[in-house]
C-alpha positions in Angstrom: 232.8 274.6 226.6 233.7 274.1 223.0 237.1 272.5 223.7 235.3 269.3 224.8 232.9 269.2 221.8 233.0 265.9 220.0 233.6 265.8 216.2 230.1 264.3 215.9 228.4 267.0 217.9 230.3 269.7 216.0 229.2 268.2 212.7 225.6 268.1 214.0 225.6 271.7 215.3 227.7 273.4 212.6 228.4 271.0 209.7 225.8 272.4 207.3 226.6 276.1 207.8 230.2 276.6 209.0 233.6 275.5 207.8 235.3 273.7 210.7 239.0 273.7 211.4 240.7 271.1 213.5 240.6 267.4 213.9 244.1 266.9 215.4 245.8 268.1 218.5 249.2 269.8 218.8 250.1 267.5 221.7 249.6 264.5 219.4 251.9 266.1 216.8 254.5 266.8 219.5 254.3 263.2 220.7 255.5 261.9 217.3 253.3 258.9 217.8 252.4 258.0 214.2 249.6 255.6 215.2 247.9 258.3 217.3 248.3 261.0 214.6 246.9 258.7 211.9 243.9 257.7 214.1 243.1 261.3 214.7 243.4 262.3 211.1 241.3 259.3 209.9 238.6 260.0 212.4 238.4 263.7 211.6 238.2 263.0 207.8 235.6 260.2 208.4 233.4 262.4 210.5 233.9 265.9 209.2 235.2 265.3 205.6 231.7 264.5 204.2 230.5 268.0 205.1 232.9 269.4 202.4 233.4 272.2 205.0 236.5 271.0 206.9 240.1 272.1 207.1 242.4 269.6 208.8 244.6 271.4 211.4 245.6 271.0 215.0 242.7 272.4 217.2 245.0 274.7 219.0 247.9 275.6 216.7 251.2 274.4 215.2 253.6 276.0 217.6 257.2 277.0 216.7 258.5 274.0 218.8 256.1 271.5 217.2 258.4 268.8 215.8 258.4 268.8 212.0 258.1 265.0 212.0 254.6 265.2 213.7 253.4 267.7 211.1 254.7 265.5 208.3 253.0 262.5 209.8 249.7 264.5 209.8 250.2 265.5 206.2 251.0 261.9 205.1 247.9 260.6 206.9 245.8 263.2 205.2 247.1 262.2 201.8 246.3 258.6 202.5 242.7 259.2 203.9 241.5 262.1 201.9 
């Protein structure tokens, strides 16, 4: 089941031949917890960023009711860690 695939395993399996999209979770964005969002973004960039085949995005979606604050926190963390 791919929804339980670790970032490391995804990198191992696909990192050299596929562009991966994900790294955060919409539930994290909805939580508005800046620490959790920053940790997810940093980890995704640390693990998948070196592949140069990575697009940071919530693994499921940015839903219409996703708070803008969570999305902005994700963007700000991306700017810091990229």
